N, C-alpha and C positions, 0 to 999 in steps of 0.2 A: 186715907183707909176709910172714913164713915161714908165717903162717895161710893168707894165699890161695895160696902155691905149694903148702903142704898139700892143700887145698881144689880145685886144678885138680887134682893128682895123684890124688886119690881117685875126681873126676870123669869123669878120662881112665881108670882101673883100674874103675869100675863100668860105664864103656860098653864098654871090653873083653870085660871077661865076657858082657855080655847079646849082644856082637856073636858070642861063642863059643857062644853057647845059641841063635842063630840069632833074635835079637830085637834091638829097639832100643830106646834108652834117649832119653827128651825131658824135658827140664825146664824150667819156668818161674817164676819168684817170683810173676807177677802173672795167672799163668792163662794160657788157651790160649783162642785165637778160636774160632769156630765151623768156618773154614777150616781151619785147623790140626788139629783133631781129625779135622774129613771126611779130611783128606788122611792124617794119620799112622795112623788106626786105622778111619774109618768108613767109607771106598770100598771097603774089600775086605772091609768084616765081619771085621777081625780083632779081636781079646781085645785087653786094656788093663789095664792095672795101675795105680790112681790111688794117689797116695801124699797124703793130705789134712791140708790145716793144720788147727791145733790145735782153732779153731771146729769145722768139720766132722765132727773126731776124734771128737769128744764124742758125737756125734749116730752117728755111720755107722760108728766104729772106724777106726782108723789107716789099713788100705789096703781096696780093693774091688776085685776083677777084675770087670769088665763088658763088655760087648758095646755098642755105640753102635746107637742104632736109627733108620732113616730111612725116611720115608713114598715111595713111589714119586714123587713131585710135588715132594718135597725133595730126591730125590735129582737129579732132572732140571734143577730151577733151581741145585743145586751144581754139576752139571757146566757149565751154560751160562754162570753166574756163582758162581766160589768164593767170593764173600765174601756170597750173597745171603742167609745165614743170621746173619751178624756181627751185626745189630741185637737176635739174639735172645740174651738173656743164661744160659738153661737148655739143656741136651741132654738126649733120651731117652734112657736105657740100663737094660741089664737086668742087675741081679747076679747073677755067677756065683760067687762066693767072698766072704766079708768076713772081717774079722779080730775 
């Protein structure tokens, strides 16, 4: 129980720190859908810093800073139906910084 409370406090403080720097913090234990990625960063061509799982971190490093890439037809499809790409498991991204 105490560990859970501490984790909640850490998440809250991390979120506050990000907000003060003009950023938003999104977390998911199971990854994100294409819909979520597009809403959080892709639609406005925002830069995103990803913290990777242990398996991916061995290949790419612990964190990656990327910009997600969408072709015009994908953007049109997502604007019509936000779930249009959810059945595709991979996203396209340009690596800007890696650790």
